[in-house]
MDTraj code that builds the backbone (N, CA, C; nanometers):
import mdtraj as md
import numpy as np

residues = "MET LYS SER LYS PRO GLU ILE ASP LYS ALA SER THR ALA PRO THR VAL LYS ALA LEU ASN VAL LYS ASN GLN ALA THR LYS GLN GLY VAL ASP LEU THR HIS SER THR SER LEU THR VAL ALA SER THR SER ALA ARG PRO LYS VAL ALA ALA HIS LEU LEU GLY VAL GLY VAL SER THR LEU TRP ARG TRP VAL LYS GLU ARG GLU ASP PHE PRO LYS ALA ARG LYS LEU SER SER SER CYS THR VAL PHE ASP VAL GLN GLU LEU MET ALA TRP ARG ASP ALA GLN ALA LYS GLN".split()
xyz = np.array([
    [-0.3211, -13.1465, 5.1052],
    [-0.2234, -13.0500, 5.1497],
    [-0.2662, -12.9106, 5.1030],
    [-0.2585, -12.8132, 5.1923],
    [-0.2961, -12.6767, 5.1592],
    [-0.1859, -12.6105, 5.0779],
    [-0.2280, -12.5307, 4.9818],
    [-0.1286, -12.4579, 4.9033],
    [-0.0952, -12.3261, 4.9734],
    [0.0260, -12.2806, 4.9543],
    [0.0694, -12.1537, 5.0125],
    [0.0060, -12.0393, 4.9357],
    [-0.0380, -11.9355, 5.0055],
    [-0.0918, -11.8204, 4.9329],
    [0.0206, -11.7501, 4.8576],
    [-0.0129, -11.7020, 4.7389],
    [0.0878, -11.6318, 4.6602],
    [0.1101, -11.4927, 4.7177],
    [0.2342, -11.4508, 4.7191],
    [0.2703, -11.3188, 4.7708],
    [0.3109, -11.2317, 4.6537],
    [0.2484, -11.1169, 4.6459],
    [0.2826, -11.0212, 4.5419],
    [0.4093, -10.9472, 4.5842],
    [0.5219, -10.9823, 4.5234],
    [0.6495, -10.9229, 4.5625],
    [0.6558, -10.7735, 4.5355],
    [0.5869, -10.7264, 4.4337],
    [0.5888, -10.5831, 4.4025],
    [0.5238, -10.5011, 4.5130],
    [0.4172, -10.5549, 4.5732],
    [0.3487, -10.4784, 4.6779],
    [0.4187, -10.4886, 4.8133],
    [0.4993, -10.5922, 4.8340],
    [0.5685, -10.6067, 4.9620],
    [0.7050, -10.5398, 4.9628],
    [0.7573, -10.5030, 4.8465],
    [0.8908, -10.4422, 4.8399],
    [0.9014, -10.3145, 4.9231],
    [0.8060, -10.2191, 4.9152],
    [0.8179, -10.0995, 4.9990],
    [0.8137, -10.1324, 5.1483],
    [0.7335, -10.2324, 5.1857],
    [0.7259, -10.2712, 5.3263],
    [0.8584, -10.3283, 5.3737],
    [0.9182, -10.4146, 5.2928],
    [1.0473, -10.4728, 5.3283],
    [1.1531, -10.3644, 5.3388],
    [1.1528, -10.2700, 5.2456],
    [1.2496, -10.1599, 5.2481],
    [1.2312, -10.0755, 5.3739],
    [1.1061, -10.0467, 5.4086],
    [1.0796, -9.9686, 5.5290],
    [1.1259, -10.0425, 5.6535],
    [1.1041, -10.1736, 5.6579],
    [1.1495, -10.2516, 5.7730],
    [1.3011, -10.2528, 5.7820],
    [1.3697, -10.2606, 5.6677],
    [1.5157, -10.2578, 5.6690],
    [1.5674, -10.1252, 5.7235],
    [1.5050, -10.0141, 5.6821],
    [1.5449, -9.8831, 5.7327],
    [1.5169, -9.8739, 5.8819],
    [1.3999, -9.9251, 5.9239],
    [1.3647, -9.9216, 6.0657],
    [1.4628, -10.0043, 6.1478],
    [1.4981, -10.1230, 6.0992],
    [1.5931, -10.2073, 6.1715],
    [1.7294, -10.1402, 6.1813],
    [1.7752, -10.0789, 6.0723],
    [1.9041, -10.0094, 6.0746],
    [1.8985, -9.8917, 6.1699],
    [1.7879, -9.8194, 6.1674],
    [1.7732, -9.7046, 6.2567],
    [1.7747, -9.7499, 6.4022],
    [1.7074, -9.8603, 6.4301],
    [1.7056, -9.9130, 6.5670],
    [1.8461, -9.9515, 6.6107],
    [1.9213, -10.0146, 6.5228],
    [2.0594, -10.0510, 6.5550],
    [2.1438, -9.9268, 6.5821],
    [2.1126, -9.8161, 6.5114],
    [2.1877, -9.6928, 6.5271],
    [2.1384, -9.6081, 6.6437],
    [2.0285, -9.6501, 6.7084],
    [1.9776, -9.5763, 6.8230],
    [1.8805, -9.4657, 6.7878],
    [1.8177, -9.4734, 6.6703],
    [1.7236, -9.3707, 6.6276],
    [1.5815, -9.4213, 6.6524],
    [1.5011, -9.3435, 6.7231],
    [1.3628, -9.3781, 6.7511],
    [1.2752, -9.3253, 6.6378],
    [1.2146, -9.4160, 6.5609],
    [1.1333, -9.3756, 6.4468],
    [0.9837, -9.3791, 6.4772],
    [0.9446, -9.3841, 6.6039],
    [0.8029, -9.3914, 6.6361],
    [0.7294, -9.2642, 6.6001],
    [0.7953, -9.1512, 6.6061],
    [0.7350, -9.0240, 6.5671],
    [0.8233, -8.9630, 6.4599],
    [0.7748, -8.9632, 6.3370],
    [0.8598, -8.9179, 6.2262],
    [0.8930, -8.7695, 6.2346],
    [0.8111, -8.6910, 6.3052],
    [0.8403, -8.5483, 6.3123],
    [0.9421, -8.5153, 6.4207],
    [0.9489, -8.5964, 6.5243],
    [1.0469, -8.5710, 6.6301],
    [1.1276, -8.6970, 6.6550],
    [1.2479, -8.6982, 6.6024],
    [1.3351, -8.8143, 6.6163],
    [1.4256, -8.7974, 6.7365],
    [1.4390, -8.9034, 6.8129],
    [1.5278, -8.9025, 6.9277],
    [1.6560, -8.9737, 6.8881],
    [1.7679, -8.9067, 6.8987],
    [1.8945, -8.9639, 6.8570],
    [1.9766, -8.9995, 6.9792],
    [2.0145, -9.1275, 6.9891],
    [2.0930, -9.1725, 7.1022],
    [2.2325, -9.2148, 7.0597],
    [2.2574, -9.2173, 6.9304],
    [2.3846, -9.2622, 6.8787],
    [2.4613, -9.1427, 6.8227],
    [2.5907, -9.1594, 6.8060],
    [2.6698, -9.0505, 6.7520],
    [2.6964, -9.0659, 6.6040],
    [2.6668, -9.1827, 6.5453],
    [2.6887, -9.2024, 6.4027],
    [2.5707, -9.2758, 6.3415],
    [2.5526, -9.2537, 6.2110],
    [2.4416, -9.3164, 6.1399],
    [2.4873, -9.3562, 6.0003],
    [2.4384, -9.4699, 5.9546],
    [2.4636, -9.5148, 5.8188],
    [2.3901, -9.4214, 5.7224],
    [2.4251, -9.4241, 5.5943],
    [2.3642, -9.3320, 5.4977],
    [2.2114, -9.3364, 5.4920],
    [2.1488, -9.4542, 5.4978],
    [2.0024, -9.4610, 5.4933],
    [1.9399, -9.3884, 5.6108],
    [1.9947, -9.4094, 5.7285],
    [1.9415, -9.3444, 5.8482],
    [1.9709, -9.1947, 5.8436],
    [2.0896, -9.1585, 5.7983],
    [2.1249, -9.0161, 5.7871],
    [2.0302, -8.9453, 5.6906],
    [2.0011, -9.0089, 5.5781],
    [1.9078, -8.9503, 5.4815],
    [1.7696, -8.9350, 5.5431],
    [1.7262, -9.0356, 5.6184],
    [1.5952, -9.0291, 5.6836],
    [1.5917, -8.9154, 5.7859],
    [1.6970, -8.8989, 5.8610],
    [1.7026, -8.7907, 5.9591],
    [1.6887, -8.6538, 5.8934],
    [1.7433, -8.6412, 5.7728],
    [1.7378, -8.5141, 5.7003],
    [1.6122, -8.5014, 5.6147],
    [1.5372, -8.6093, 5.6023],
    [1.4142, -8.6054, 5.5242],
    [1.4356, -8.6070, 5.3743],
    [1.5447, -8.6702, 5.3317],
    [1.5764, -8.6785, 5.1892],
    [1.6072, -8.8231, 5.1534],
    [1.6242, -8.8491, 5.0250],
    [1.6623, -8.9813, 4.9796],
    [1.8129, -9.0009, 4.9901],
    [1.8550, -9.1249, 4.9784],
    [1.9975, -9.1578, 4.9896],
    [2.0765, -9.0942, 4.8748],
    [2.0188, -9.0923, 4.7545],
    [2.0907, -9.0319, 4.6416],
    [2.1100, -8.8816, 4.6623],
    [2.0110, -8.8156, 4.7229],
    [2.0247, -8.6727, 4.7539],
    [2.1336, -8.6512, 4.8578],
    [2.1380, -8.7378, 4.9580],
    [2.2427, -8.7291, 5.0605],
    [2.3807, -8.7346, 4.9953],
    [2.4028, -8.8312, 4.9072],
    [2.5338, -8.8443, 4.8431],
    [2.5633, -8.7278, 4.7493],
    [2.4593, -8.6725, 4.6838],
    [2.4802, -8.5551, 4.5995],
    [2.5243, -8.4365, 4.6837],
    [2.4614, -8.4197, 4.8013],
    [2.5004, -8.3103, 4.8905],
    [2.6441, -8.3274, 4.9376],
    [2.6851, -8.4516, 4.9678],
    [2.8237, -8.4774, 5.0090],
    [2.9189, -8.4300, 4.8994],
    [2.8829, -8.4566, 4.7764],
    [2.9681, -8.4246, 4.6625],
    [2.9676, -8.2752, 4.6284],
    [2.8497, -8.2123, 4.6344],
    [2.8367, -8.0757, 4.5828],
    [2.8452, -7.9651, 4.6878],
    [2.8067, -7.9907, 4.8104],
    [2.8025, -7.8852, 4.9121],
    [2.9262, -7.8915, 5.0006],
    [3.0015, -7.7844, 4.9994],
    [3.1251, -7.7809, 5.0782],
    [3.0982, -7.7777, 5.2279],
    [2.9828, -7.7219, 5.2681],
    [2.9518, -7.7104, 5.4108],
    [2.8835, -7.8340, 5.4679],
    [2.8538, -7.9335, 5.3835],
    [2.7859, -8.0546, 5.4314],
    [2.8833, -8.1406, 5.5131],
    [2.8361, -8.2011, 5.6235],
    [2.9237, -8.2851, 5.7065],
    [2.9863, -8.3995, 5.6268],
    [3.1116, -8.4247, 5.6523],
    [3.1856, -8.5280, 5.5803],
    [3.1490, -8.6674, 5.6305],
    [3.1452, -8.7608, 5.5372],
    [3.1230, -8.9019, 5.5711],
    [3.2537, -8.9607, 5.6218],
    [3.2420, -9.0588, 5.7081],
    [3.3610, -9.1255, 5.7624],
    [3.3583, -9.2734, 5.7233],
    [3.4674, -9.3194, 5.6624],
    [3.4781, -9.4600, 5.6230],
    [3.5330, -9.5389, 5.7408],
    [3.4518, -9.6320, 5.7927],
    [3.4997, -9.7186, 5.9002],
    [3.5700, -9.8408, 5.8441],
    [3.5272, -9.8827, 5.7261],
    [3.5925, -9.9919, 5.6548],
    [3.5582, -9.9750, 5.5072],
    [3.5996, -10.0692, 5.4248],
    [3.5716, -10.0564, 5.2820],
    [3.4227, -10.0647, 5.2512],
    [3.3442, -10.1219, 5.3412],
    [3.2009, -10.1360, 5.3148],
    [3.1122, -10.0684, 5.4194],
    [3.1713, -9.9835, 5.5041],
    [3.0935, -9.9182, 5.6094],
    [3.1266, -9.7691, 5.6165],
    [3.0267, -9.6882, 5.5818],
    [3.0406, -9.5428, 5.5870],
    [2.9367, -9.4890, 5.6831],
    [2.9753, -9.3937, 5.7671],
    [2.8827, -9.3354, 5.8642],
    [2.8945, -9.1829, 5.8627],
    [2.7908, -9.1193, 5.9179],
    [2.7885, -8.9746, 5.9349],
    [2.7706, -8.9450, 6.0823],
    [2.8309, -8.8379, 6.1302],
    [2.8136, -8.7949, 6.2681],
    [2.6766, -8.7291, 6.2803],
    [2.5927, -8.7823, 6.3694],
    [2.4551, -8.7353, 6.3831],
    [2.4498, -8.5912, 6.4322],
    [2.5335, -8.5549, 6.5293],
    [2.5324, -8.4169, 6.5787],
    [2.5698, -8.3182, 6.4686],
    [2.6670, -8.3544, 6.3836],
    [2.7053, -8.2677, 6.2724],
    [2.5897, -8.2522, 6.1736],
    [2.5205, -8.3630, 6.1439],
    [2.4064, -8.3572, 6.0528],
    [2.2963, -8.2674, 6.1077],
    [2.2655, -8.2814, 6.2372],
    [2.1591, -8.2017, 6.2973],
    [2.1968, -8.0533, 6.3027],
    [2.3228, -8.0253, 6.3321],
    [2.3697, -7.8863, 6.3349],
    [2.3621, -7.8264, 6.1948],
    [2.4012, -7.9027, 6.0927],
    [2.3949, -7.8554, 5.9551],
    [2.2502, -7.8300, 5.9151],
    [2.1600, -7.9245, 5.9493],
    [2.0187, -7.9100, 5.9173],
    [1.9606, -7.7841, 5.9817],
    [1.9931, -7.7617, 6.1091],
    [1.9432, -7.6444, 6.1800],
    [1.9973, -7.5148, 6.1193],
    [2.1238, -7.5162, 6.0775],
    [2.1827, -7.3981, 6.0148],
    [2.1147, -7.3680, 5.8816],
    [2.0766, -7.4723, 5.8071],
    [2.0082, -7.4519, 5.6797],
    [1.8704, -7.3908, 5.7006],
    [1.8038, -7.4286, 5.8081],
    [1.6700, -7.3753, 5.8379],
    [1.6761, -7.2267, 5.8707],
    [1.7874, -7.1814, 5.9294],
    [1.8020, -7.0404, 5.9679],
    [1.8336, -6.9506, 5.8487],
    [1.8841, -7.0084, 5.7404],
    [1.9223, -6.9269, 5.6240],
    [1.8034, -6.8895, 5.5407],
])
top = md.Topology()
chain = top.add_chain()
for i, resn in enumerate(residues, 1):
    res = top.add_residue(resn, chain, resSeq=i)
    for name in ("N", "CA", "C"):
        top.add_atom(name, md.element.get_by_symbol(name[0]), res)
traj = md.Trajectory(xyz[None], top)
C-alpha cells in the first residue's frame, strides 16, 4: 500500500486563506482576475472582500470603521453576518485619493 505524501500545513495556510477570500469574493460578485482593476457586480461585501477592495487588511478595515467618522458604516444582516455597501466603499476610496 502506498503511503500518503505529507503535507506541510504551514506552507499551505496562505494558499487556503487566499482561496477562501477568492471564494467569498466570487460569491459576492467580485472579479479577482486582475488585482488592479476589480469589477464589482454586487452591492454588498463581507469584511474580507471589502478589505481586499480597499487594499488593506481586515484589522485595518475595522480600525477605520471605529476611528474614521467619514468611513462607510457596516450593516449587520444577522448576529454573524456583517456587510459593507460596495458603492459607498468605492466612493470613499475615490474621495480619499483626491485629498
